[in-house]
Structures are given as C-alpha cells and as structure tokens.
PyMOL commands that place a pseudoatom at each C-alpha (Angstrom):
pseudoatom trace, name=CA, resn=UNK, resi=1, chain=A, elem=C, hetatm=0, pos=[11.980, 17.822, -15.615]
pseudoatom trace, name=CA, resn=UNK, resi=2, chain=A, elem=C, hetatm=0, pos=[11.828, 14.337, -14.157]
pseudoatom trace, name=CA, resn=UNK, resi=3, chain=A, elem=C, hetatm=0, pos=[9.513, 11.738, -15.672]
pseudoatom trace, name=CA, resn=UNK, resi=4, chain=A, elem=C, hetatm=0, pos=[7.903, 8.952, -13.655]
pseudoatom trace, name=CA, resn=UNK, resi=5, chain=A, elem=C, hetatm=0, pos=[6.976, 5.368, -14.451]
pseudoatom trace, name=CA, resn=UNK, resi=6, chain=A, elem=C, hetatm=0, pos=[5.041, 2.888, -12.320]
pseudoatom trace, name=CA, resn=UNK, resi=7, chain=A, elem=C, hetatm=0, pos=[5.965, -0.752, -12.882]
pseudoatom trace, name=CA, resn=UNK, resi=8, chain=A, elem=C, hetatm=0, pos=[4.136, -3.766, -11.490]
pseudoatom trace, name=CA, resn=UNK, resi=9, chain=A, elem=C, hetatm=0, pos=[5.377, -7.341, -11.774]
pseudoatom trace, name=CA, resn=UNK, resi=10, chain=A, elem=C, hetatm=0, pos=[3.947, -10.736, -10.854]
pseudoatom trace, name=CA, resn=UNK, resi=11, chain=A, elem=C, hetatm=0, pos=[5.462, -14.180, -11.161]
pseudoatom trace, name=CA, resn=UNK, resi=12, chain=A, elem=C, hetatm=0, pos=[6.748, -17.272, -9.423]
pseudoatom trace, name=CA, resn=UNK, resi=13, chain=A, elem=C, hetatm=0, pos=[8.963, -16.320, -6.492]
pseudoatom trace, name=CA, resn=UNK, resi=14, chain=A, elem=C, hetatm=0, pos=[12.676, -17.018, -6.694]
pseudoatom trace, name=CA, resn=UNK, resi=15, chain=A, elem=C, hetatm=0, pos=[15.877, -15.270, -5.572]
pseudoatom trace, name=CA, resn=UNK, resi=16, chain=A, elem=C, hetatm=0, pos=[17.296, -12.442, -7.674]
pseudoatom trace, name=CA, resn=UNK, resi=17, chain=A, elem=C, hetatm=0, pos=[14.162, -10.842, -9.127]
pseudoatom trace, name=CA, resn=UNK, resi=18, chain=A, elem=C, hetatm=0, pos=[14.491, -7.576, -7.206]
pseudoatom trace, name=CA, resn=UNK, resi=19, chain=A, elem=C, hetatm=0, pos=[18.201, -7.468, -8.042]
pseudoatom trace, name=CA, resn=UNK, resi=20, chain=A, elem=C, hetatm=0, pos=[17.387, -7.735, -11.764]
pseudoatom trace, name=CA, resn=UNK, resi=21, chain=A, elem=C, hetatm=0, pos=[14.889, -4.844, -11.542]
pseudoatom trace, name=CA, resn=UNK, resi=22, chain=A, elem=C, hetatm=0, pos=[17.349, -2.706, -9.570]
pseudoatom trace, name=CA, resn=UNK, resi=23, chain=A, elem=C, hetatm=0, pos=[20.081, -3.430, -12.134]
pseudoatom trace, name=CA, resn=UNK, resi=24, chain=A, elem=C, hetatm=0, pos=[17.757, -2.483, -15.000]
pseudoatom trace, name=CA, resn=UNK, resi=25, chain=A, elem=C, hetatm=0, pos=[16.826, 0.791, -13.288]
pseudoatom trace, name=CA, resn=UNK, resi=26, chain=A, elem=C, hetatm=0, pos=[20.507, 1.579, -12.719]
pseudoatom trace, name=CA, resn=UNK, resi=27, chain=A, elem=C, hetatm=0, pos=[21.495, 0.623, -16.279]
pseudoatom trace, name=CA, resn=UNK, resi=28, chain=A, elem=C, hetatm=0, pos=[18.769, 2.933, -17.618]
pseudoatom trace, name=CA, resn=UNK, resi=29, chain=A, elem=C, hetatm=0, pos=[19.872, 5.787, -15.335]
pseudoatom trace, name=CA, resn=UNK, resi=30, chain=A, elem=C, hetatm=0, pos=[16.560, 5.752, -13.434]
pseudoatom trace, name=CA, resn=UNK, resi=31, chain=A, elem=C, hetatm=0, pos=[16.003, 6.230, -9.720]
pseudoatom trace, name=CA, resn=UNK, resi=32, chain=A, elem=C, hetatm=0, pos=[13.731, 3.936, -7.716]
pseudoatom trace, name=CA, resn=UNK, resi=33, chain=A, elem=C, hetatm=0, pos=[11.540, 6.474, -5.931]
pseudoatom trace, name=CA, resn=UNK, resi=34, chain=A, elem=C, hetatm=0, pos=[9.348, 3.963, -4.091]
pseudoatom trace, name=CA, resn=UNK, resi=35, chain=A, elem=C, hetatm=0, pos=[8.896, 0.206, -4.135]
pseudoatom trace, name=CA, resn=UNK, resi=36, chain=A, elem=C, hetatm=0, pos=[7.022, -2.516, -2.339]
pseudoatom trace, name=CA, resn=UNK, resi=37, chain=A, elem=C, hetatm=0, pos=[7.133, -6.258, -2.741]
pseudoatom trace, name=CA, resn=UNK, resi=38, chain=A, elem=C, hetatm=0, pos=[5.213, -9.123, -1.235]
pseudoatom trace, name=CA, resn=UNK, resi=39, chain=A, elem=C, hetatm=0, pos=[4.813, -12.852, -1.597]
pseudoatom trace, name=CA, resn=UNK, resi=40, chain=A, elem=C, hetatm=0, pos=[1.281, -14.228, -2.052]
pseudoatom trace, name=CA, resn=UNK, resi=41, chain=A, elem=C, hetatm=0, pos=[1.215, -18.004, -2.072]
pseudoatom trace, name=CA, resn=UNK, resi=42, chain=A, elem=C, hetatm=0, pos=[4.185, -18.840, -4.291]
pseudoatom trace, name=CA, resn=UNK, resi=43, chain=A, elem=C, hetatm=0, pos=[3.837, -15.646, -6.314]
pseudoatom trace, name=CA, resn=UNK, resi=44, chain=A, elem=C, hetatm=0, pos=[6.199, -12.703, -6.099]
pseudoatom trace, name=CA, resn=UNK, resi=45, chain=A, elem=C, hetatm=0, pos=[4.637, -9.255, -6.528]
pseudoatom trace, name=CA, resn=UNK, resi=46, chain=A, elem=C, hetatm=0, pos=[6.422, -5.964, -6.980]
pseudoatom trace, name=CA, resn=UNK, resi=47, chain=A, elem=C, hetatm=0, pos=[5.328, -2.413, -7.557]
pseudoatom trace, name=CA, resn=UNK, resi=48, chain=A, elem=C, hetatm=0, pos=[7.815, 0.375, -7.977]
pseudoatom trace, name=CA, resn=UNK, resi=49, chain=A, elem=C, hetatm=0, pos=[7.913, 3.967, -9.108]
pseudoatom trace, name=CA, resn=UNK, resi=50, chain=A, elem=C, hetatm=0, pos=[10.887, 5.074, -11.140]
pseudoatom trace, name=CA, resn=UNK, resi=51, chain=A, elem=C, hetatm=0, pos=[12.004, 8.556, -12.083]
pseudoatom trace, name=CA, resn=UNK, resi=52, chain=A, elem=C, hetatm=0, pos=[14.429, 9.812, -14.674]
pseudoatom trace, name=CA, resn=UNK, resi=53, chain=A, elem=C, hetatm=0, pos=[14.907, 11.815, -17.811]
pseudoatom trace, name=CA, resn=UNK, resi=54, chain=A, elem=C, hetatm=0, pos=[12.504, 11.197, -20.678]
pseudoatom trace, name=CA, resn=UNK, resi=55, chain=A, elem=C, hetatm=0, pos=[15.139, 9.148, -22.552]
pseudoatom trace, name=CA, resn=UNK, resi=56, chain=A, elem=C, hetatm=0, pos=[15.854, 7.040, -19.438]
pseudoatom trace, name=CA, resn=UNK, resi=57, chain=A, elem=C, hetatm=0, pos=[12.190, 6.214, -18.903]
pseudoatom trace, name=CA, resn=UNK, resi=58, chain=A, elem=C, hetatm=0, pos=[11.800, 5.386, -22.598]
pseudoatom trace, name=CA, resn=UNK, resi=59, chain=A, elem=C, hetatm=0, pos=[14.834, 3.080, -22.377]
pseudoatom trace, name=CA, resn=UNK, resi=60, chain=A, elem=C, hetatm=0, pos=[13.395, 1.171, -19.420]
pseudoatom trace, name=CA, resn=UNK, resi=61, chain=A, elem=C, hetatm=0, pos=[10.027, 0.901, -21.222]
pseudoatom trace, name=CA, resn=UNK, resi=62, chain=A, elem=C, hetatm=0, pos=[11.899, -0.737, -24.100]
pseudoatom trace, name=CA, resn=UNK, resi=63, chain=A, elem=C, hetatm=0, pos=[14.101, -3.076, -22.033]
pseudoatom trace, name=CA, resn=UNK, resi=64, chain=A, elem=C, hetatm=0, pos=[11.564, -4.234, -19.433]
pseudoatom trace, name=CA, resn=UNK, resi=65, chain=A, elem=C, hetatm=0, pos=[9.439, -6.476, -21.715]
pseudoatom trace, name=CA, resn=UNK, resi=66, chain=A, elem=C, hetatm=0, pos=[12.353, -8.765, -22.730]
pseudoatom trace, name=CA, resn=UNK, resi=67, chain=A, elem=C, hetatm=0, pos=[13.547, -8.937, -19.107]
pseudoatom trace, name=CA, resn=UNK, resi=68, chain=A, elem=C, hetatm=0, pos=[10.006, -9.865, -18.039]
pseudoatom trace, name=CA, resn=UNK, resi=69, chain=A, elem=C, hetatm=0, pos=[9.957, -12.724, -20.554]
pseudoatom trace, name=CA, resn=UNK, resi=70, chain=A, elem=C, hetatm=0, pos=[13.385, -13.890, -19.381]
pseudoatom trace, name=CA, resn=UNK, resi=71, chain=A, elem=C, hetatm=0, pos=[12.236, -13.885, -15.739]
pseudoatom trace, name=CA, resn=UNK, resi=72, chain=A, elem=C, hetatm=0, pos=[8.798, -15.356, -16.496]
pseudoatom trace, name=CA, resn=UNK, resi=73, chain=A, elem=C, hetatm=0, pos=[6.985, -12.335, -15.075]
pseudoatom trace, name=CA, resn=UNK, resi=74, chain=A, elem=C, hetatm=0, pos=[3.809, -10.515, -16.031]
pseudoatom trace, name=CA, resn=UNK, resi=75, chain=A, elem=C, hetatm=0, pos=[4.556, -6.790, -16.009]
pseudoatom trace, name=CA, resn=UNK, resi=76, chain=A, elem=C, hetatm=0, pos=[2.579, -3.630, -16.563]
pseudoatom trace, name=CA, resn=UNK, resi=77, chain=A, elem=C, hetatm=0, pos=[4.020, -0.127, -16.945]
pseudoatom trace, name=CA, resn=UNK, resi=78, chain=A, elem=C, hetatm=0, pos=[2.357, 3.258, -16.891]
pseudoatom trace, name=CA, resn=UNK, resi=79, chain=A, elem=C, hetatm=0, pos=[3.801, 6.739, -17.022]
pseudoatom trace, name=CA, resn=UNK, resi=80, chain=A, elem=C, hetatm=0, pos=[2.627, 9.007, -14.245]
pseudoatom trace, name=CA, resn=UNK, resi=81, chain=A, elem=C, hetatm=0, pos=[3.532, 12.196, -12.456]
pseudoatom trace, name=CA, resn=UNK, resi=82, chain=A, elem=C, hetatm=0, pos=[4.868, 12.799, -8.991]
pseudoatom trace, name=CA, resn=UNK, resi=83, chain=A, elem=C, hetatm=0, pos=[2.102, 12.386, -6.417]
pseudoatom trace, name=CA, resn=UNK, resi=84, chain=A, elem=C, hetatm=0, pos=[1.084, 15.543, -4.600]
pseudoatom trace, name=CA, resn=UNK, resi=85, chain=A, elem=C, hetatm=0, pos=[-1.062, 14.486, -1.671]
pseudoatom trace, name=CA, resn=UNK, resi=86, chain=A, elem=C, hetatm=0, pos=[-3.931, 16.701, -0.568]
pseudoatom trace, name=CA, resn=UNK, resi=87, chain=A, elem=C, hetatm=0, pos=[-3.492, 18.481, 2.723]
pseudoatom trace, name=CA, resn=UNK, resi=88, chain=A, elem=C, hetatm=0, pos=[-5.172, 16.363, 5.384]
pseudoatom trace, name=CA, resn=UNK, resi=89, chain=A, elem=C, hetatm=0, pos=[-5.548, 17.637, 8.935]
pseudoatom trace, name=CA, resn=UNK, resi=90, chain=A, elem=C, hetatm=0, pos=[-5.376, 14.230, 10.535]
pseudoatom trace, name=CA, resn=UNK, resi=91, chain=A, elem=C, hetatm=0, pos=[-4.539, 10.616, 9.906]
pseudoatom trace, name=CA, resn=UNK, resi=92, chain=A, elem=C, hetatm=0, pos=[-6.099, 7.667, 11.703]
pseudoatom trace, name=CA, resn=UNK, resi=93, chain=A, elem=C, hetatm=0, pos=[-4.419, 4.293, 12.035]
pseudoatom trace, name=CA, resn=UNK, resi=94, chain=A, elem=C, hetatm=0, pos=[-7.213, 1.739, 12.380]
pseudoatom trace, name=CA, resn=UNK, resi=95, chain=A, elem=C, hetatm=0, pos=[-6.394, -1.819, 13.474]
pseudoatom trace, name=CA, resn=UNK, resi=96, chain=A, elem=C, hetatm=0, pos=[-9.089, -4.497, 13.507]
pseudoatom trace, name=CA, resn=UNK, resi=97, chain=A, elem=C, hetatm=0, pos=[-8.713, -8.083, 14.700]
pseudoatom trace, name=CA, resn=UNK, resi=98, chain=A, elem=C, hetatm=0, pos=[-11.092, -10.964, 15.093]
pseudoatom trace, name=CA, resn=UNK, resi=99, chain=A, elem=C, hetatm=0, pos=[-12.599, -14.073, 13.589]
pseudoatom trace, name=CA, resn=UNK, resi=100, chain=A, elem=C, hetatm=0, pos=[-11.950, -14.287, 9.854]
pseudoatom trace, name=CA, resn=UNK, resi=101, chain=A, elem=C, hetatm=0, pos=[-15.149, -13.540, 7.958]
pseudoatom trace, name=CA, resn=UNK, resi=102, chain=A, elem=C, hetatm=0, pos=[-15.985, -12.876, 4.337]
pseudoatom trace, name=CA, resn=UNK, resi=103, chain=A, elem=C, hetatm=0, pos=[-16.874, -9.295, 3.438]
pseudoatom trace, name=CA, resn=UNK, resi=104, chain=A, elem=C, hetatm=0, pos=[-14.822, -7.457, 6.052]
pseudoatom trace, name=CA, resn=UNK, resi=105, chain=A, elem=C, hetatm=0, pos=[-12.771, -5.457, 3.567]
pseudoatom trace, name=CA, resn=UNK, resi=106, chain=A, elem=C, hetatm=0, pos=[-15.850, -4.708, 1.470]
pseudoatom trace, name=CA, resn=UNK, resi=107, chain=A, elem=C, hetatm=0, pos=[-17.737, -3.265, 4.439]
pseudoatom trace, name=CA, resn=UNK, resi=108, chain=A, elem=C, hetatm=0, pos=[-14.769, -1.240, 5.647]
pseudoatom trace, name=CA, resn=UNK, resi=109, chain=A, elem=C, hetatm=0, pos=[-13.928, 0.277, 2.271]
pseudoatom trace, name=CA, resn=UNK, resi=110, chain=A, elem=C, hetatm=0, pos=[-17.607, 1.028, 1.545]
pseudoatom trace, name=CA, resn=UNK, resi=111, chain=A, elem=C, hetatm=0, pos=[-17.850, 2.801, 4.915]
pseudoatom trace, name=CA, resn=UNK, resi=112, chain=A, elem=C, hetatm=0, pos=[-14.873, 4.987, 3.955]
pseudoatom trace, name=CA, resn=UNK, resi=113, chain=A, elem=C, hetatm=0, pos=[-16.029, 5.586, 0.367]
pseudoatom trace, name=CA, resn=UNK, resi=114, chain=A, elem=C, hetatm=0, pos=[-19.522, 6.592, 1.530]
pseudoatom trace, name=CA, resn=UNK, resi=115, chain=A, elem=C, hetatm=0, pos=[-17.875, 9.316, 3.624]
pseudoatom trace, name=CA, resn=UNK, resi=116, chain=A, elem=C, hetatm=0, pos=[-15.411, 10.376, 0.879]
pseudoatom trace, name=CA, resn=UNK, resi=117, chain=A, elem=C, hetatm=0, pos=[-12.465, 9.491, 3.115]
pseudoatom trace, name=CA, resn=UNK, resi=118, chain=A, elem=C, hetatm=0, pos=[-9.025, 8.883, 1.627]
pseudoatom trace, name=CA, resn=UNK, resi=119, chain=A, elem=C, hetatm=0, pos=[-7.583, 5.427, 2.199]
pseudoatom trace, name=CA, resn=UNK, resi=120, chain=A, elem=C, hetatm=0, pos=[-3.820, 5.926, 2.488]
pseudoatom trace, name=CA, resn=UNK, resi=121, chain=A, elem=C, hetatm=0, pos=[-2.726, 2.324, 3.097]
pseudoatom trace, name=CA, resn=UNK, resi=122, chain=A, elem=C, hetatm=0, pos=[-4.178, -1.143, 3.640]
pseudoatom trace, name=CA, resn=UNK, resi=123, chain=A, elem=C, hetatm=0, pos=[-2.708, -4.290, 5.162]
pseudoatom trace, name=CA, resn=UNK, resi=124, chain=A, elem=C, hetatm=0, pos=[-4.878, -7.349, 5.587]
pseudoatom trace, name=CA, resn=UNK, resi=125, chain=A, elem=C, hetatm=0, pos=[-3.982, -10.924, 6.369]
pseudoatom trace, name=CA, resn=UNK, resi=126, chain=A, elem=C, hetatm=0, pos=[-5.539, -14.024, 7.816]
pseudoatom trace, name=CA, resn=UNK, resi=127, chain=A, elem=C, hetatm=0, pos=[-3.876, -16.580, 10.070]
pseudoatom trace, name=CA, resn=UNK, resi=128, chain=A, elem=C, hetatm=0, pos=[-4.803, -19.433, 12.358]
pseudoatom trace, name=CA, resn=UNK, resi=129, chain=A, elem=C, hetatm=0, pos=[-5.076, -18.734, 16.060]
pseudoatom trace, name=CA, resn=UNK, resi=130, chain=A, elem=C, hetatm=0, pos=[-3.628, -21.021, 18.732]
pseudoatom trace, name=CA, resn=UNK, resi=131, chain=A, elem=C, hetatm=0, pos=[-6.909, -22.966, 18.857]
pseudoatom trace, name=CA, resn=UNK, resi=132, chain=A, elem=C, hetatm=0, pos=[-6.933, -23.443, 15.057]
pseudoatom trace, name=CA, resn=UNK, resi=133, chain=A, elem=C, hetatm=0, pos=[-9.620, -20.825, 14.308]
pseudoatom trace, name=CA, resn=UNK, resi=134, chain=A, elem=C, hetatm=0, pos=[-9.019, -18.541, 11.303]
pseudoatom trace, name=CA, resn=UNK, resi=135, chain=A, elem=C, hetatm=0, pos=[-8.366, -14.976, 12.455]
pseudoatom trace, name=CA, resn=UNK, resi=136, chain=A, elem=C, hetatm=0, pos=[-8.061, -11.761, 10.461]
pseudoatom trace, name=CA, resn=UNK, resi=137, chain=A, elem=C, hetatm=0, pos=[-5.961, -8.677, 11.022]
pseudoatom trace, name=CA, resn=UNK, resi=138, chain=A, elem=C, hetatm=0, pos=[-6.753, -5.504, 9.081]
pseudoatom trace, name=CA, resn=UNK, resi=139, chain=A, elem=C, hetatm=0, pos=[-4.806, -2.253, 9.311]
pseudoatom trace, name=CA, resn=UNK, resi=140, chain=A, elem=C, hetatm=0, pos=[-5.987, 0.869, 7.512]
pseudoatom trace, name=CA, resn=UNK, resi=141, chain=A, elem=C, hetatm=0, pos=[-4.460, 4.327, 7.297]
pseudoatom trace, name=CA, resn=UNK, resi=142, chain=A, elem=C, hetatm=0, pos=[-7.226, 6.862, 6.801]
pseudoatom trace, name=CA, resn=UNK, resi=143, chain=A, elem=C, hetatm=0, pos=[-6.395, 10.430, 5.766]
pseudoatom trace, name=CA, resn=UNK, resi=144, chain=A, elem=C, hetatm=0, pos=[-9.013, 12.759, 7.218]
pseudoatom trace, name=CA, resn=UNK, resi=145, chain=A, elem=C, hetatm=0, pos=[-9.919, 16.093, 5.602]
pseudoatom trace, name=CA, resn=UNK, resi=146, chain=A, elem=C, hetatm=0, pos=[-10.687, 19.192, 7.649]
pseudoatom trace, name=CA, resn=UNK, resi=147, chain=A, elem=C, hetatm=0, pos=[-14.467, 18.999, 7.135]
pseudoatom trace, name=CA, resn=UNK, resi=148, chain=A, elem=C, hetatm=0, pos=[-14.775, 15.679, 9.013]
pseudoatom trace, name=CA, resn=UNK, resi=149, chain=A, elem=C, hetatm=0, pos=[-15.489, 15.562, 12.750]
pseudoatom trace, name=CA, resn=UNK, resi=150, chain=A, elem=C, hetatm=0, pos=[-12.744, 13.157, 13.848]
pseudoatom trace, name=CA, resn=UNK, resi=151, chain=A, elem=C, hetatm=0, pos=[-14.386, 12.269, 17.153]
pseudoatom trace, name=CA, resn=UNK, resi=152, chain=A, elem=C, hetatm=0, pos=[-17.636, 11.272, 15.414]
pseudoatom trace, name=CA, resn=UNK, resi=153, chain=A, elem=C, hetatm=0, pos=[-15.672, 9.334, 12.799]
pseudoatom trace, name=CA, resn=UNK, resi=154, chain=A, elem=C, hetatm=0, pos=[-13.811, 7.386, 15.481]
pseudoatom trace, name=CA, resn=UNK, resi=155, chain=A, elem=C, hetatm=0, pos=[-17.090, 6.583, 17.229]
pseudoatom trace, name=CA, resn=UNK, resi=156, chain=A, elem=C, hetatm=0, pos=[-18.642, 5.404, 13.940]
pseudoatom trace, name=CA, resn=UNK, resi=157, chain=A, elem=C, hetatm=0, pos=[-15.604, 3.223, 13.200]
pseudoatom trace, name=CA, resn=UNK, resi=158, chain=A, elem=C, hetatm=0, pos=[-15.815, 1.631, 16.653]
pseudoatom trace, name=CA, resn=UNK, resi=159, chain=A, elem=C, hetatm=0, pos=[-19.540, 0.994, 16.163]
pseudoatom trace, name=CA, resn=UNK, resi=160, chain=A, elem=C, hetatm=0, pos=[-18.862, -0.639, 12.795]
pseudoatom trace, name=CA, resn=UNK, resi=161, chain=A, elem=C, hetatm=0, pos=[-16.155, -2.825, 14.342]
pseudoatom trace, name=CA, resn=UNK, resi=162, chain=A, elem=C, hetatm=0, pos=[-18.547, -3.861, 17.113]
pseudoatom trace, name=CA, resn=UNK, resi=163, chain=A, elem=C, hetatm=0, pos=[-21.233, -4.780, 14.541]
pseudoatom trace, name=CA, resn=UNK, resi=164, chain=A, elem=C, hetatm=0, pos=[-18.628, -6.902, 12.745]
pseudoatom trace, name=CA, resn=UNK, resi=165, chain=A, elem=C, hetatm=0, pos=[-17.499, -8.475, 16.046]
pseudoatom trace, name=CA, resn=UNK, resi=166, chain=A, elem=C, hetatm=0, pos=[-13.942, -7.212, 15.631]
pseudoatom trace, name=CA, resn=UNK, resi=167, chain=A, elem=C, hetatm=0, pos=[-11.669, -5.649, 18.213]
pseudoatom trace, name=CA, resn=UNK, resi=168, chain=A, elem=C, hetatm=0, pos=[-10.668, -2.143, 17.221]
pseudoatom trace, name=CA, resn=UNK, resi=169, chain=A, elem=C, hetatm=0, pos=[-7.882, 0.269, 18.079]
pseudoatom trace, name=CA, resn=UNK, resi=170, chain=A, elem=C, hetatm=0, pos=[-7.526, 3.739, 16.604]
pseudoatom trace, name=CA, resn=UNK, resi=171, chain=A, elem=C, hetatm=0, pos=[-4.437, 5.900, 16.771]
pseudoatom trace, name=CA, resn=UNK, resi=172, chain=A, elem=C, hetatm=0, pos=[-4.801, 9.573, 15.849]
pseudoatom trace, name=CA, resn=UNK, resi=173, chain=A, elem=C, hetatm=0, pos=[-2.021, 11.695, 14.363]
pseudoatom trace, name=CA, resn=UNK, resi=174, chain=A, elem=C, hetatm=0, pos=[-2.315, 15.395, 13.645]
pseudoatom trace, name=CA, resn=UNK, resi=175, chain=A, elem=C, hetatm=0, pos=[-0.289, 18.367, 12.481]
pseudoatom trace, name=CA, resn=UNK, resi=176, chain=A, elem=C, hetatm=0, pos=[3.410, 17.741, 11.977]
pseudoatom trace, name=CA, resn=UNK, resi=177, chain=A, elem=C, hetatm=0, pos=[2.979, 14.160, 13.191]
pseudoatom trace, name=CA, resn=UNK, resi=178, chain=A, elem=C, hetatm=0, pos=[1.479, 13.316, 9.801]
pseudoatom trace, name=CA, resn=UNK, resi=179, chain=A, elem=C, hetatm=0, pos=[4.943, 13.352, 8.324]
pseudoatom trace, name=CA, resn=UNK, resi=180, chain=A, elem=C, hetatm=0, pos=[6.939, 11.929, 11.219]
pseudoatom trace, name=CA, resn=UNK, resi=181, chain=A, elem=C, hetatm=0, pos=[4.784, 9.369, 13.008]
pseudoatom trace, name=CA, resn=UNK, resi=182, chain=A, elem=C, hetatm=0, pos=[5.235, 6.549, 10.477]
pseudoatom trace, name=CA, resn=UNK, resi=183, chain=A, elem=C, hetatm=0, pos=[9.006, 7.023, 10.489]
pseudoatom trace, name=CA, resn=UNK, resi=184, chain=A, elem=C, hetatm=0, pos=[9.108, 7.163, 14.283]
pseudoatom trace, name=CA, resn=UNK, resi=185, chain=A, elem=C, hetatm=0, pos=[7.359, 3.804, 14.504]
pseudoatom trace, name=CA, resn=UNK, resi=186, chain=A, elem=C, hetatm=0, pos=[10.135, 2.214, 12.458]
pseudoatom trace, name=CA, resn=UNK, resi=187, chain=A, elem=C, hetatm=0, pos=[12.849, 3.267, 14.866]
pseudoatom trace, name=CA, resn=UNK, resi=188, chain=A, elem=C, hetatm=0, pos=[13.921, 0.695, 17.493]
for i in range(1, 188): cmd.bond("trace and resi %d" % i, "trace and resi %d" % (i + 1))
show_as sticks, trace
zoom trace
C-alpha cells in the first residue's frame, strides 16, 4: 500500500531549490505525484504530494527538516491519502477581468460556499493596464454536482460579475470532457 505525504515550502527564491527537493524524493525512493510552485514577490513557494512505502515516507519526514534549514526554507509536512474526487456532472471554467478592487475573491468564494459548490482551482493576479490602472484577472474552476441547475448557476455568476463590474466568460465541460478538457488546452 502506498503512503502519501504533502509538503509545502516557502523561502527566498534562488536557483536549485526544486532540484534539491526532487533529489531528496529520489534518494528516499518516493515518487512526486503532483507539484506546483510559484514566486510571490521574492518568495519561492512549493507544494508537492509524494508517495512511497511507509519507510520511504518516514525517511523523507526525517531528512526534510535539515534540508529546509540548509536551504533557509519554512516547510510543513502532513501525511494524507490519495484524493478520490466526488463524481461531478459538470465543470465550469469562470474567468473574470476588470478593475482591481478589494473583496473580489471574498465575494466569489462566499457565493460558491453558500451554494455548496466545489472550488477545484483558483488563479488570481493583479497587473497594471496600458493606461496604468490596476486590473485583476481571476480564474476559477467550479465542479458542479448533479443537483445544481447549471444554466441558473451560470446566470447567477454573470449577474454577480455584473454587480462587481467585471467582465465574465464561462466555459462549460461535461461528461468525458471533465477528464480531457484541461489536457487538451495544454496542447499546441
């Protein structure tokens, strides 16, 4: 039986950090199941899920703290199990753009939470427009259960975007597209 460990790391960005984590995983006979990294300001952030035998996961739990000190990183580890996603009948890709304003993410996530909708992914960033005005771009992946009327949900999302003075596009995926649409978008 495979064991799983989630590792998060945060620290000053510099070359070689990901290589050190990959080497540690390999040395401990663990597989990197999933990983994401980003740079915020001058800070490097990493989250990864590892899998391996119980002894391999225990070894990485023992060796990661000294590596973190050596690299000047804050790290957190937690054992977990393989994620089994619920069966959703549809997925919506919601993209919102407009003038940067405080509270956008709070309103959007409250809207989804109030309707017990599953938030599958979030990407949000602000940038200056050509005329120097701060603009925001928010992308949400919303997993929709069978009990939800998708057409009404889309209408409600568009109304919310209009209230917030944001442009809104919604892409709907259903059936087998749930598994293939994200991969298809990555192809040239």
